[in-house]
Residue frames relative to the residue before (quaternion, step in Angstrom):
aa qw qx qy qz dx dy dz
M 1.0000 0.0000 0.0000 0.0000 0.00 0.00 0.00
I 0.3234 -0.7280 0.5748 0.1871 3.54 -1.01 0.85
C 0.4286 -0.7099 0.5015 0.2465 3.56 -0.78 1.08
P 0.3946 -0.7353 0.4952 0.2418 3.61 -0.75 1.00
A 0.6543 0.5271 -0.3205 0.4374 3.62 1.17 -0.41
C 0.8370 0.1634 -0.0583 0.5190 3.59 0.79 -1.00
G 0.4973 -0.6943 0.4057 0.3257 3.61 1.24 -0.16
S 0.4382 0.7048 -0.4567 0.3204 3.61 1.24 0.05
V 0.3907 -0.6848 0.5624 0.2491 3.54 -1.16 0.69
N 0.0906 -0.7991 0.5943 0.0013 3.57 -0.81 1.10
L 0.6180 -0.5327 0.4211 0.3962 3.54 -1.26 0.36
P 0.5450 -0.6014 0.4552 0.3662 3.60 -1.03 0.67
G 0.7887 0.2962 -0.2360 0.4842 3.57 -0.98 0.88
A 0.4257 0.7032 -0.4715 0.3194 3.61 1.25 0.02
D 0.4573 -0.7014 0.4837 0.2549 3.57 -1.06 0.78
R 0.7970 0.0163 0.0058 0.6037 3.56 1.16 -0.61
C 0.6307 -0.5386 0.4036 0.3864 3.55 -1.25 0.42
E 0.4677 -0.6932 0.4746 0.2747 3.57 -0.90 0.94
D 0.7124 0.4556 -0.2638 0.4641 3.60 1.11 -0.60
C 0.8284 0.2099 -0.0975 0.5100 3.62 0.65 -1.07
L 0.4065 -0.7576 0.4187 0.2924 3.60 1.37 -0.06
L 0.2858 0.7498 -0.5376 0.2589 3.61 1.15 0.53
P 0.3769 -0.7191 0.5236 0.2581 3.64 -0.77 0.92
F 0.3260 -0.7603 0.5381 0.1618 3.55 -0.99 0.92
S 0.4448 0.7433 -0.4336 0.2481 3.60 1.23 -0.25
K 0.7010 0.4606 -0.2819 0.4659 3.63 0.97 -0.71
L 0.5980 0.6182 -0.3501 0.3710 3.58 1.22 -0.35
D 0.7272 0.4377 -0.2568 0.4622 3.62 1.14 -0.41
I 0.4087 0.6862 -0.4929 0.3452 3.60 1.21 0.36
P 0.4627 -0.6876 0.4704 0.3029 3.61 -0.74 0.95
L 0.3921 -0.7129 0.5315 0.2359 3.53 -1.07 0.75
A 0.4383 -0.6860 0.5199 0.2589 3.53 -0.98 0.90
T 0.2516 -0.7829 0.5496 0.1473 3.54 -1.01 0.75
E 0.7711 -0.2442 0.1923 0.5557 3.59 0.73 -1.01
G 0.8225 0.3325 -0.1901 0.4205 3.51 -1.38 0.02
L 0.8518 -0.1140 0.1063 0.5002 3.51 -1.11 -0.83
Q 0.6155 0.5518 -0.3472 0.4429 3.58 0.98 -0.80
K 0.6651 0.4977 -0.2973 0.4707 3.57 0.93 -0.89
R 0.6362 0.5258 -0.3301 0.4580 3.61 0.97 -0.83
L 0.6602 0.5154 -0.3028 0.4548 3.58 0.94 -0.92
M 0.7287 0.4592 -0.2414 0.4470 3.55 0.90 -0.95
E 0.8123 0.3296 -0.1368 0.4614 3.58 0.91 -0.88
D 0.6328 0.5326 -0.3571 0.4339 3.61 1.03 -0.63
T 0.3282 -0.7625 0.5365 0.1522 3.52 -1.17 0.66
I 0.7032 -0.4275 0.3527 0.4453 3.52 -1.34 0.12
A 0.5890 0.5815 -0.3677 0.4240 3.60 1.05 -0.69
D 0.6288 0.5429 -0.3336 0.4456 3.61 1.09 -0.68
L 0.6161 0.5456 -0.3377 0.4568 3.59 1.22 -0.43
K 0.2683 -0.7856 0.5004 0.2459 3.56 1.31 -0.33
P 0.0597 -0.8412 0.5371 0.0200 3.59 0.60 1.15
Q 0.4653 -0.6997 0.4860 0.2401 3.52 -1.04 0.92
P 0.5660 -0.5485 0.4616 0.4071 3.59 -1.14 0.47
A 0.4328 -0.7169 0.4880 0.2463 3.55 -0.92 0.91
V 0.4073 -0.6237 0.5984 0.2949 3.51 -1.25 0.54
T 0.1014 -0.8316 0.5459 0.0135 3.57 -0.72 1.05
V 0.0889 -0.7635 0.6389 0.0299 3.49 -1.31 0.51
A 0.4871 -0.6481 0.4979 0.3080 3.58 -1.19 0.51
P 0.6143 -0.5754 0.3881 0.3754 3.61 -1.09 0.57
E 0.6978 0.4799 -0.2662 0.4604 3.58 1.10 -0.67
A 0.4636 0.6686 -0.4575 0.3588 3.59 1.25 -0.06
S 0.5216 -0.6219 0.4712 0.3453 3.55 -1.17 0.46
V 0.5951 -0.5534 0.4395 0.3827 3.55 -1.21 0.49
E 0.5775 0.5852 -0.3710 0.4318 3.57 1.10 -0.66
E 0.6511 0.5034 -0.3102 0.4759 3.61 0.96 -0.88
A 0.6627 0.5096 -0.3049 0.4562 3.58 0.93 -0.90
V 0.6480 0.5085 -0.3166 0.4705 3.59 0.96 -0.85
Q 0.6278 0.5260 -0.3361 0.4649 3.58 1.01 -0.75
L 0.6356 0.5151 -0.3250 0.4745 3.60 1.03 -0.76
L 0.6161 0.5445 -0.3403 0.4562 3.59 0.99 -0.83
K 0.6922 0.4726 -0.2677 0.4752 3.56 0.93 -0.95
D 0.6955 0.4987 -0.2839 0.4325 3.59 0.79 -1.04
K 0.7617 0.3700 -0.1865 0.4981 3.58 0.96 -0.88
S 0.3311 -0.7722 0.4766 0.2585 3.60 1.32 -0.12
V 0.4379 0.6626 -0.4753 0.3785 3.54 0.83 1.09
G 0.4893 -0.6907 0.4622 0.2643 3.55 -1.23 0.45
C 0.7949 0.0877 -0.0687 0.5964 3.57 1.28 -0.13
V 0.2115 -0.7141 0.6430 0.1785 3.50 -1.39 0.25
L 0.3721 -0.6952 0.5603 0.2538 3.54 -1.12 0.64
V 0.3111 -0.7267 0.5853 0.1804 3.52 -1.02 0.86
V 0.0343 -0.8315 0.5503 -0.0682 3.53 -0.46 1.31
E 0.0189 -0.7688 0.6389 -0.0193 3.52 -1.02 0.93
E 0.8330 -0.0772 -0.0118 0.5477 3.57 -0.65 1.17
E 0.6972 -0.5127 0.2363 0.4419 3.55 0.92 1.09
I 0.6046 0.5178 -0.3637 0.4838 3.60 1.24 0.36
V 0.4111 -0.6905 0.5377 0.2550 3.56 -0.93 0.93
V 0.0754 -0.8230 0.5631 -0.0023 3.57 -0.56 1.21
G 0.8103 -0.0089 0.0132 0.5858 3.57 1.25 -0.21
I 0.2339 -0.7228 0.6256 0.1777 3.49 -1.40 0.03
L 0.1280 -0.7729 0.6186 0.0600 3.55 -1.00 0.85
S 0.0806 -0.8143 0.5748 0.0016 3.54 -0.48 1.23
E 0.6912 -0.4331 0.3661 0.4479 3.53 -1.33 0.14
R 0.6399 0.5357 -0.3196 0.4488 3.57 1.00 -0.81
D 0.6170 0.5392 -0.3473 0.4560 3.58 0.98 -0.80
V 0.6565 0.5121 -0.3107 0.4586 3.55 0.91 -0.93
L 0.6970 0.4859 -0.2819 0.4457 3.59 0.82 -0.98
Y 0.7803 0.3886 -0.1973 0.4486 3.57 0.74 -1.05
K 0.7520 0.4051 -0.2255 0.4685 3.59 0.97 -0.76
L 0.6651 0.5065 -0.3144 0.4497 3.58 1.05 -0.68
G 0.5957 0.5768 -0.3603 0.4273 3.55 1.09 -0.70
G 0.8086 0.2469 -0.1974 0.4962 3.56 -0.79 0.99
M 0.5490 0.5964 -0.4155 0.4128 3.60 1.23 -0.09
E 0.5280 -0.5954 0.5021 0.3386 3.53 -1.24 0.52
G 0.7709 0.3411 -0.2597 0.4711 3.57 -1.01 0.76
S 0.5117 -0.6404 0.4869 0.3015 3.50 -1.33 0.25
A 0.7039 -0.4518 0.3372 0.4321 3.56 -1.31 0.18
S 0.6443 0.5242 -0.3351 0.4446 3.60 1.12 -0.49
S 0.7254 0.4140 -0.2548 0.4874 3.60 1.14 -0.45
V 0.6249 0.5111 -0.3452 0.4787 3.62 1.22 -0.28
K 0.3498 -0.7469 0.5347 0.1843 3.56 -0.92 0.96
V 0.6429 -0.5495 0.3824 0.3721 3.55 -1.17 0.67
F 0.6618 0.5314 -0.3258 0.4165 3.62 0.85 -0.88
E 0.6142 0.5692 -0.3448 0.4242 3.60 1.21 -0.42
V 0.7971 0.2726 -0.1357 0.5215 3.60 1.12 -0.55
M 0.4997 0.6594 -0.4319 0.3592 3.61 1.23 -0.15
T 0.4342 -0.6031 0.5766 0.3394 3.52 -1.37 0.16
P 0.2738 -0.7965 0.5132 0.1649 3.60 -0.43 1.17
H 0.8535 0.1709 -0.1289 0.4751 3.55 -1.32 0.42
P 0.0520 0.8357 -0.5454 0.0370 3.61 0.64 1.02
V 0.5567 -0.5444 0.4976 0.3823 3.52 -1.27 0.43
T 0.0702 -0.7883 0.6109 0.0233 3.57 -0.87 0.95
M 0.1832 -0.7674 0.6039 0.1137 3.55 -1.25 0.38
E 0.4024 -0.6670 0.5660 0.2698 3.49 -1.35 0.27
A 0.6521 -0.5618 0.3557 0.3642 3.55 -1.17 0.60
E 0.6418 0.5437 -0.3196 0.4363 3.61 1.18 -0.45
E 0.4948 0.6511 -0.4389 0.3724 3.61 1.24 -0.16
S 0.5209 -0.6554 0.4510 0.3093 3.57 -1.12 0.66
I 0.6121 -0.5442 0.4293 0.3805 3.52 -1.25 0.48
R 0.6189 0.5485 -0.3579 0.4336 3.61 0.99 -0.74
F 0.6578 0.5099 -0.3186 0.4536 3.58 1.01 -0.76
V 0.6538 0.4962 -0.3231 0.4712 3.60 0.95 -0.80
L 0.6416 0.5107 -0.3257 0.4707 3.61 1.01 -0.74
H 0.6211 0.5382 -0.3303 0.4642 3.56 1.05 -0.79
Q 0.6648 0.5010 -0.3024 0.4643 3.59 0.87 -0.94
M 0.6558 0.5132 -0.3115 0.4577 3.56 0.92 -0.91
S 0.6774 0.5000 -0.2868 0.4570 3.57 0.94 -0.89
V 0.7123 0.4662 -0.2635 0.4537 3.58 0.74 -1.05
E 0.7792 0.3631 -0.1770 0.4793 3.57 0.86 -0.97
G 0.4422 -0.7110 0.4465 0.3155 3.60 1.24 -0.25
F 0.3754 0.7305 -0.4863 0.2982 3.58 1.14 0.60
R 0.2309 -0.7318 0.6165 0.1764 3.53 -1.28 0.51
H 0.7645 0.1954 -0.1103 0.6043 3.58 1.29 -0.33
I 0.0362 -0.7727 0.6330 0.0298 3.56 -1.11 0.72
P 0.4099 -0.7049 0.5209 0.2525 3.59 -0.84 0.97
V 0.2087 -0.7383 0.6307 0.1166 3.53 -1.13 0.79
V 0.0414 -0.8253 0.5624 -0.0305 3.55 -0.57 1.17
S 0.1007 0.7523 -0.6491 0.0514 3.51 -1.28 0.58
F 0.6106 -0.5816 0.3987 0.3604 3.53 -1.26 0.35
D 0.7645 0.4028 -0.2007 0.4616 3.57 1.07 -0.67
H 0.7185 0.3384 -0.2452 0.5559 3.62 1.27 0.18
P 0.5037 -0.5764 0.5160 0.3844 3.56 -1.17 0.39
P 0.6621 -0.5127 0.3351 0.4319 3.61 -1.12 0.41
R 0.1419 -0.7599 0.6310 0.0653 3.51 -1.14 0.79
I 0.2985 -0.7534 0.5610 0.1688 3.55 -1.26 0.20
V 0.1189 -0.7512 0.6431 0.0897 3.55 -1.13 0.70
S 0.1768 -0.7970 0.5733 0.0701 3.53 -0.89 0.99
V 0.6270 -0.5211 0.4089 0.4099 3.54 -1.23 0.39
R 0.6029 0.5573 -0.3539 0.4480 3.60 1.08 -0.64
A 0.6503 0.5092 -0.3200 0.4642 3.60 0.96 -0.83
V 0.6388 0.5145 -0.3258 0.4703 3.58 1.00 -0.80
L 0.6823 0.4859 -0.2929 0.4609 3.59 0.84 -0.95
N 0.6349 0.5188 -0.3307 0.4674 3.60 0.99 -0.76
Y 0.6406 0.5256 -0.3145 0.4631 3.58 1.00 -0.86
L 0.6822 0.4766 -0.2865 0.4746 3.57 0.89 -0.93
H 0.6212 0.5331 -0.3357 0.4660 3.57 1.03 -0.75
Q 0.6614 0.4954 -0.3002 0.4765 3.56 0.94 -0.88
S 0.6153 0.5453 -0.3410 0.4558 3.60 1.07 -0.71
I 0.6501 0.4990 -0.3060 0.4845 3.56 1.01 -0.84
E 0.6426 0.5255 -0.3165 0.4591 3.58 0.95 -0.90
D 0.6764 0.5035 -0.2933 0.4505 3.58 0.91 -0.95
A 0.7226 0.4387 -0.2413 0.4766 3.60 1.07 -0.69
S 0.4837 0.6859 -0.4456 0.3116 3.62 1.19 -0.21
P 0.5813 -0.6177 0.4053 0.3410 3.59 -1.04 0.79
E 0.6067 0.5647 -0.3694 0.4201 3.62 1.02 -0.67
R 0.6668 0.4932 -0.3024 0.4697 3.58 1.00 -0.83
A 0.6513 0.5383 -0.3182 0.4298 3.56 0.98 -0.86
S 0.7032 0.4733 -0.2765 0.4528 3.59 1.05 -0.70
R 0.5473 0.6383 -0.3950 0.3702 3.63 1.23 -0.18
């Protein structure tokens, strides 16, 4: 590979230029051309308009968290301590981890069944990256964090709805109306 910065010839598959140390990792990302491909490559999590997350303290009971899941019709709650996301409690966590535990949902604390240290993203990350994370890690929800907003959440459903709407907006039938 020829380095675009200094012109040095490098071995094929090199991660960076041997002379100027320019990283090559960003050079092999496919370029978006139009339509859905362009939306996937260029749009960000902010374009999904992530919803404010429902939050709970680590010391809250699982019963309280389950009630929040039901009342707010959400699939997860973020576990927040001193404004920092320390965990996530999903419907799956409740089903798989609570089953077989000693005690009832009112006596078990959220921190005992939550997934600690969840992967978080910033609103500037691309939709393709969030989809990649969801696919590779098997996530259905990813917390979106920033210094100037309370934690928000993006779900696979929100991503799919956004992409579906993008396809609808670009369809020839809509354009001719």
